[in-house]
C-alpha angles and dihedrals in degrees: 000000000000091000091052091053091049092053092047091053096048118124110231101174120094123244089244091056092048092048094050091046087056095049097041095040128045097354096090091036089058090069090055090050097051100039097040094037098051105024111029095088090041090050092055097046100037104026105031088031092221116169108266094242091052092046090049090052092052092043093051093044089054092052091054091045088054087056094050094044090050089056089046093050093069091046091051095049097042093037100044107030114177126235091246091061139297101275115014096063092054090047090057094046092048090050092059092046091054092046090060100038100043099072092038091056090060098039125116109214094179093250128153114272097258094047092043090054091054093046094048090048093052094047093046091046091055090047092052093048090053091045094051095047089050092045094051093047093048095044092049096048092080087069086065100035100044128083096175141030090254090056088057092046093051093046087052089049089054090049090052092046090049091049093045102048093067089057089053091047091048094048090051103037106024092103092051094045094048090047095059103130094234091071107003113139094007130112088248096062093109091047090055093053091046090054089059089051090054090071089055091052093056094047093046092050091055092048094051093044091058097038093055095048097097092049105033099052131177087251088072092061118104087218087073092059123078111253092232091059097052115114109239088219088067094065110128099217130116091285089062088057091050093047090053090062096082138105114355091358091076100063090038091052095051094041090050092052092053092045092053094046088069092063094049094063092047098047095045096049104032097090092049093042096053093042100046109018100037094028094226114106093182092056091082091065090045092053091048089051094049092047090049093053092047092047092048094052095037095052091067092056097055101072090056089048092054090061086074104020125053123234088247094052093048092051093049091051093048095049093047089052090049092052091056092044094053090054088054090050091054089055103036104017097108089068105086096210094049091044091056093045094050093047091049091052090049090051091052093053091039090065087078101063090034088067104029102040095065090055093057097078088052089050090050090049090055090044090057091044091051088055092050093252129134113274112189099184101195089051091050092047092049091049088051088050089048089065087061094047095043095049091044093047093051095047096043091049090053092044096048096048091041088056089056092043094056089054104256115164127160110263095016124112115277105217131207089249090057088051092054091049092052091048092052092047090055094049120023101053094042090051091058093044092051093050094050091045090056093048093051094051094044098051107023109032107089115178123133102225093190090056088051090052091051091049092052091051092052092046092050090051091052093050094047 
């Protein structure tokens, strides 16, 4: 029995493959995450000088669009597979879309507030559609590339590393990049940095397109199958999304939404919190840097941990820890040193679900396949990603409008009462969400991960 477990957990992918998957995958996407996640609302209120309520409306609308486009991404990939393969072609196309849309989403064209709000929404919406199609393609590719559970874990580690390194780069070099004379001190300073990132998107898309060629073959394309032989159950419409929400996908879906809602509060309010509550505007970049370092180091520990702890167990532990930590933030969060310490501890524990949670939809796909049921993997991955977008959209909507409700406006006095409101928003709701997320996974998610490992081993033997 021990020998069987050892074989099932063996890594079969080469270091070169893992490294290229990191560079061509989530590395460029990490720049979208850090700049859009932490500065998009700030860009609208303090660069475009949009009224806070209008900026909150645009910001919230984008979060809900991210949700809808995430759902659509699985339908696009499974419904319109390209002749080059099901995933790598869409990854390349999405990379070019993001390269164009990213700088435009942070550009100030000198337009009136109402027109500027529409333009920034359209540009950001195109960026998010490209991002979500790319994300779903990249996160589903492990189903093709992996022979074992450890392959999936390590590919997820590389995704996390790729997504984390840009945060580290930003935390270290943001001041230098924003100070480039071409745009320094202007309202287009973020657009200039995003234009540099566009080059990375194009190069990464080319890398991933070539790396995935041996795994994501033309034979996987539906275009290579006669239309009369296609199983109607494999349609990639809205009914495929609905059918995917069954069995273990239900508790995972709800738990994932609550888990992601926590991050929405934090990302939306961090810049305001450090600037006005803690009185240190540069602390936001420092926290991003510290979290990036912790996430980068911690990601490499998780695969070894999963040899002894299930994905489910690791997620339950992490969410329980988060619930307690948020309570501590509510009590001690106005102390800058304690705030940083608590957030660093949360980042260390958060490395676990950051690696394991993205493997769960692939586990569920194999669970369905084991039972002889349809397992449309891009659909399952996009539904898993939808939990992130839905939780984030709900929490960022609440955060953005709460910011307007407490009276925040650029240039106006930020009162002590506003500071207390921001602190509570960042702590109380997330504490509840984390606790309920842990309960759902512990008592309602029922997938035997060892049985899944055994099935993957048998399937790999059949294919070879």
